[in-house]
C-alpha positions as CSV (number, residue, x, y, z in Angstrom):
1,M,-14.8,0.1,3.1
2,S,-14.3,3.6,1.8
3,E,-11.3,4.7,-0.2
4,E,-10.3,7.0,2.7
5,Q,-10.3,4.0,5.1
6,I,-8.2,2.0,2.5
7,K,-5.8,4.9,2.3
8,E,-5.5,5.0,6.1
9,S,-4.7,1.3,6.2
10,I,-2.0,1.6,3.5
11,I,-0.4,4.5,5.2
12,N,-0.5,2.8,8.6
13,Q,1.3,-0.3,7.0
14,I,3.9,1.9,5.4
15,V,4.7,3.6,8.7
16,L,4.9,0.2,10.4
17,I,7.6,-1.0,8.0
18,A,9.3,2.4,7.8
19,P,8.7,4.2,11.0
20,D,11.0,7.1,10.0
21,I,8.6,8.1,7.2
22,D,6.3,11.0,7.9
23,P,2.9,10.2,6.4
24,D,2.9,13.6,4.8
25,E,5.9,12.6,2.7
26,I,3.9,9.9,1.0
27,L,3.0,11.5,-2.4
28,P,-0.1,9.9,-4.0
29,D,1.4,9.6,-7.5
30,K,5.0,8.7,-6.7
31,N,6.4,5.2,-6.7
32,I,6.2,4.1,-3.1
33,Q,9.4,1.9,-3.2
34,R,11.6,4.5,-4.9
35,S,10.3,7.7,-3.3
36,L,10.3,6.3,0.2
37,E,13.3,4.0,-0.3
38,I,11.5,0.9,0.8
39,D,13.2,-2.4,-0.3
40,S,11.3,-5.2,-2.0
41,F,11.2,-7.4,1.1
42,D,9.5,-4.6,3.1
43,F,7.2,-3.9,0.2
44,L,6.2,-7.6,0.2
45,K,5.7,-7.5,4.0
46,M,3.4,-4.5,3.6
47,L,1.3,-6.2,0.9
48,T,1.0,-9.3,3.1
49,A,-0.1,-7.2,6.0
50,L,-2.7,-5.5,3.8
51,D,-3.9,-8.9,2.6
52,V,-4.6,-9.8,6.3
53,E,-6.1,-6.4,7.1
54,L,-8.2,-5.9,3.9
55,G,-8.7,-9.4,2.7
56,V,-7.2,-8.8,-0.7
57,A,-4.1,-10.7,-1.9
58,V,-1.9,-9.0,-4.5
59,P,-0.3,-11.6,-6.8
60,E,3.2,-10.9,-8.0
61,A,1.8,-10.3,-11.5
62,D,-0.1,-7.3,-10.2
63,Y,2.8,-5.6,-8.4
64,G,2.9,-3.0,-11.2
65,Q,-0.7,-2.0,-10.4
66,V,0.1,-1.1,-6.8
67,D,3.2,1.0,-7.3
68,T,1.8,4.3,-6.0
69,L,-0.6,5.2,-3.2
70,N,-3.3,6.1,-5.6
71,H,-2.9,2.9,-7.6
72,M,-3.0,0.9,-4.3
73,I,-6.2,2.6,-3.2
74,A,-7.9,1.9,-6.5
75,Y,-6.6,-1.7,-6.6
76,F,-7.9,-2.6,-3.2
77,A,-11.2,-0.6,-3.6
78,K,-12.1,-2.7,-6.7
79,R,-11.4,-6.0,-4.9
80,I,-12.6,-5.6,-1.3
81,V,-15.8,-7.6,-0.7
82,S,-18.3,-5.3,1.0
């Protein structure tokens, strides 16, 4: 799976949990929760959905590594089994 496909999956999940968000508002280097005002429960729902979709679970200890769109893309890209 390419990084572009991973990015698309992440953005789709963000829009599902926060339908009022315009995908163009998702800045790649800004903290997703703070910049988009997503609470921790919705953030967890998004990570769970991405686990199902991409096959990569994010343990709580790694939440700091998936705080921005770019960090999420890199995190999943390293861990997706081709």
